[in-house]
C-alpha positions in Angstrom: 48.2 -41.0 -67.6 49.2 -38.1 -65.3 46.9 -36.4 -63.0 48.0 -32.7 -62.6 45.9 -30.2 -60.5 46.0 -26.9 -62.3 44.3 -23.7 -60.8 43.5 -20.7 -62.8 43.5 -17.2 -61.6 40.5 -14.9 -62.3 41.3 -11.8 -64.2 39.7 -8.9 -62.5 37.1 -7.0 -64.4 36.8 -3.1 -64.6 35.5 -2.1 -61.3 36.7 -5.4 -59.2 38.7 -4.6 -56.0 42.0 -6.2 -56.3 43.7 -7.6 -53.0 47.2 -8.2 -53.1 48.5 -10.9 -51.0 51.8 -10.4 -49.0 53.6 -12.4 -46.3 53.6 -9.3 -44.1 52.0 -9.6 -40.7 49.6 -7.0 -39.9 48.4 -6.4 -36.3 44.8 -7.1 -35.6 42.7 -3.9 -35.9 45.0 -2.4 -38.6 44.7 -2.4 -42.2 47.5 -3.2 -44.4 48.2 0.4 -45.1 48.5 1.1 -41.2 45.1 2.5 -40.7 43.3 1.6 -37.5 40.0 -0.1 -37.9 36.9 0.8 -35.8 37.3 -2.6 -33.9 40.8 -1.3 -32.9 39.3 1.6 -31.1 36.9 -0.4 -29.1 38.7 -1.9 -26.2 37.1 -5.0 -24.3 34.8 -2.8 -22.1 33.0 -1.4 -25.1 34.0 2.0 -24.5 35.5 3.7 -27.7 39.3 4.4 -27.1 40.5 7.7 -28.3 42.9 8.0 -31.0 46.3 9.7 -30.4 45.9 12.2 -33.2 42.4 13.2 -32.1 43.9 13.9 -28.5 46.7 15.8 -29.9 44.1 17.9 -32.0 42.0 18.4 -28.9 44.9 19.6 -26.9 45.2 22.6 -29.3 42.5 24.1 -27.3 44.8 24.1 -24.3 46.4 27.5 -24.1 49.5 28.5 -22.1 48.0 31.2 -20.0 51.2 33.3 -20.1 52.0 33.4 -23.8 48.6 32.7 -25.2 49.6 29.8 -27.7 48.4 26.4 -27.4 50.6 23.7 -25.6 50.9 21.5 -28.6 52.4 24.2 -30.8 54.5 25.4 -28.0 56.0 21.7 -28.0 55.0 21.2 -24.3 53.2 17.8 -25.1 55.9 15.2 -25.1 53.8 12.0 -25.4 50.3 10.7 -25.1 49.1 7.1 -24.3 45.6 5.8 -24.0 45.2 2.8 -21.9 42.2 0.1 -22.2 40.0 2.0 -20.0 40.4 5.1 -22.1 42.4 7.2 -19.7 44.9 9.4 -21.5 48.3 9.9 -19.9 50.1 12.9 -21.2 53.8 13.5 -20.8 54.1 17.3 -20.7 56.6 20.0 -19.6 56.5 23.5 -19.0 58.6 26.6 -20.1 59.7 26.9 -16.7 59.7 24.1 -13.8 58.5 26.9 -11.6 55.5 27.8 -13.5 52.6 28.4 -11.1 50.0 27.6 -13.6 50.1 23.7 -13.8 46.8 23.7 -12.1 45.3 25.8 -15.0 46.7 23.8 -17.8 45.6 20.6 -16.1 42.2 21.9 -15.7 42.2 22.9 -19.5 43.2 19.6 -20.5 40.7 17.9 -18.6 38.2 20.0 -19.9 39.3 19.7 -23.7 39.7 15.9 -23.5 36.8 14.6 -21.1 33.8 16.9 -21.8 31.8 17.6 -24.9 29.3 15.9 -27.1 29.3 12.0 -25.9 31.3 12.7 -22.9 34.6 13.7 -24.5 37.5 11.8 -26.0 38.7 10.1 -23.0 37.2 8.8 -19.7 40.0 10.7 -17.6 43.6 12.1 -18.1 46.8 11.8 -16.1 49.6 14.3 -16.9 53.1 13.3 -15.9 55.0 16.5 -15.8 58.4 15.8 -17.1 61.6 17.9 -17.1 63.8 15.8 -19.2 64.5 16.7 -22.0 64.2 20.2 -20.9 61.8 22.4 -22.9 63.6 25.1 -25.2 62.5 27.2 -28.2 63.6 24.4 -30.8 60.5 22.5 -29.4 58.0 25.1 -30.9 56.4 24.2 -34.1 56.3 26.3 -37.2 52.9 27.5 -36.5 53.6 28.2 -33.0 56.6 30.4 -34.1 54.3 32.3 -36.4 51.8 32.8 -33.5 54.6 34.1 -31.2 55.9 36.3 -34.0 52.3 37.9 -34.5 52.5 38.6 -30.8 56.1 40.5 -31.1 58.2 37.6 -30.0 61.5 37.2 -31.7 61.8 33.4 -32.3 
């Protein structure tokens, strides 16, 4: 007499969720399709950690005072990092290293990211002004090019 263990798989009915099992390792706080879960946005201190996409969107409120175009579409934001204390560090450049308006852009950045409903997206900001790679017109987004053309620039 043989004693065989058999298992039967339930067939999902209409409306039932089907969960595929894979051997892939998914980081904690991220769904299998790469979306951050709410837990991933809350560091140990309980403060909601800003998402990079939200910061980049808010940075579109920061306008280069000379050109009147936002710093994201001008290609001046090279990178964004948010630490566990919800402090954003932005790697940014300027169209010219001699630009006298760094304080204006830094003030606008602080305003865009640290104020607003609920106190803003981040607790504080830091800007690393970087010069490599050097900024050039190739860094301007298509939307930025359209905005510059509407102002009469040939880009």
